C-alpha positions, 0 to 999 in steps of 0.5 A: 477966288469967288469960288473959294469964298463961296466954298468957305461960306458953305463950310460955315453954314452947312448943317452937317458941319454944325453937328461936328464938335467945336474942336473940329470946326475950330481946326477947319476955320483956322486952317481954311486958307492953307487947306484950300490952297492944298487942293482941299476940295468940297468932296474931301471936306464932305468926307472929313465931316462924315467921318467925324460924325461917324466917330461921334455916333459910334461913341454915342452908341457905346455910351448908350450900351454901357449906360444900363450896366452902370445903372445896374451896379448902384441898384444892386448895391442898394438892394443888397444893403436893404436885404442886409438891414432887413436880415439884421432887423429880423434877428433883432426884433422879429415882431417888426415883420408881423405886418407882412404875416398878417397880410396872408389870408389865414381863412379856412374853406368852410365847404370842408365842414360839410361832413362834420358830424353834429348830434343834437341842436339841429333846430338851433343850428337852423335858427342861427343860420337864418338869423345871421342871413337875415342880419346880412340882408338888412346890412345890404338893403337898409340905410344906416338909420333904418338898420339901427332900428332893426339890429343892436350893435352886439346882435352879431356876436355869439358866445358858446359855453358848457362842458368840454367835448359837447360839440361847441366847435363842431357847432360853429363849423356847421353854422359856417357851412350852412351859411356858406351854402345858404348864401350860395343858394340865395345867389342862384335864386336871384340869378335863375329865379326861385321856381327854377332853383326849387325845381332842380334835383338835389344832384343838380343843385349840388353841382350848381352850388359848387360853381358859386364863388365862396361867401364865408371867410372863416377865421379861427383865432388861436390864443397862443398866437395872441398872447405874447410874453413881450409887453405891447405885442399882444395888444398889437396882435389883437388890434391887427386881428380885428383890422384883418377880420373886418376885411372880408377879402372878397367874401360876403361875410367873415366869421371869427371864432375865438376858441378858449376865449377864457384864456384871453377874456378873463375877468379883471380880478383874475388877471394878475398882470398889467400886460394881461389887463391891457390885452383884455382892454384891447380886445374890448376896444376891438369888439366895440369897433365892430359893434358900433359899425353896424355895416360891418359884416363880421360875426364873432363866435366866442367858445369857452368851457369856463364861462365863469372866468369870462369878464362881464364886459365881454359877456355884455358884448355877446347878445347871443348865448348858447349853452352846451350840456351833455347829450340827452338820451335821444342825442346819445341814441342818435350818435350811437346808432350812427356809429353802429351803422359802420358795423356789419353786425347788427345789434338788437334794440335792447343792446342799443338801449344798454349802450345808451344807458352806459353812455349817460354823463358822457360827452359827444367827443367821449362817446365818439372816442370809444367807437374810434378805439374800436374801429382802430382794430380794423383797416376797412371802413366797414367793421365787424365787432360784437356787442360784448366788445362794445360794452366792455369798451364803454365800461372801461372808459367810464371807470377811467372817467372820474379817476386820474389813476385809472385814466393813466393806465397804460395803453395796450400795445400788444401787436394786432393782426392789422398792425402786422400788415404795416411791418415790412421787415421780413425778419420782424414779421416772422418773429411776431407772426405767432404772437399777434392777436386777432 
């Protein structure tokens, strides 16, 4: 009897039994005497306990396995709901998603501007490069108080104006490239020493420059992306533009180029809508924010062919003005000689001078256009044309220059010999072979 009491006591206090759910414990307690009378041994009790625990553990394992599946279903439902809401909002008001578009870096690799051809203004180009680099050095080295004594708030802004086709956009690209190159060399001089860099050959220097991290973020502002027909959208776009431009995104300096600035920054009296006036005001506020913060490494270049349309308040925010006139005699001669270098036929100095005279009152882009039309007759980089052909092209272009009717004369689309090479249909080639020009 004492052994039975001891066994019963062990059943109640055993740690294994404590893990059994309350229902099993209750059954054992209620039927303890009867079960013990039926030769219920301790081994049998241990077996029952272990079996019950095994069932509980299996049930727990099943619940753990199915738990992730149960969580996935509501998560997928939430994601699907958000996608449907976003899809609906995008079609109702797409402008709500502009914030995501603005996060993409739209900058351009300025090292691609290395081969930009600019004729004239080389001295101004070097001066602008030096002065911008000087400003950047001041920003890095001086305190706010000292910086305010060295530079004015608008000294970082440039406005380029003059006749169309005179190289304003090319000039800015060339400035960006020169600043990029200048800052990379500066880093090399700080790292390796001035004398070491100066002793490198040109090839060694160019190879080292390529390995230096990009310094200039080049942002080209397209007016069509700023001017919106919806009221308030332009203002939001302009505000986001300046916020984005002030973020160099890992570069040392940002250069923002506002092409056709007159379409955004017109005079107050020329703006016919409140919407346009608000856009100009937002632009002024953006420039004020940039100008007042002297530590901001943002250089602004505004380009216009119609400087008379630019608002006076905008002009005051550009300390640096550069006028682009039509190329002078020396600049035209330089441009023409460079173009003729691709011609295997050499022109005499008198013939070159005649072309220089014929090109009077033509812009750089117009002179370039004439030569491009001549080069179009050839597939190779090296071309071959005579003086009379070149002279005829200049005269033809000048006749059309001041006449809209002449400008609209139909282009000659008679099939040429080099055109035939790009027609692969044998029947067409056979039909046209006898009709082509040389």
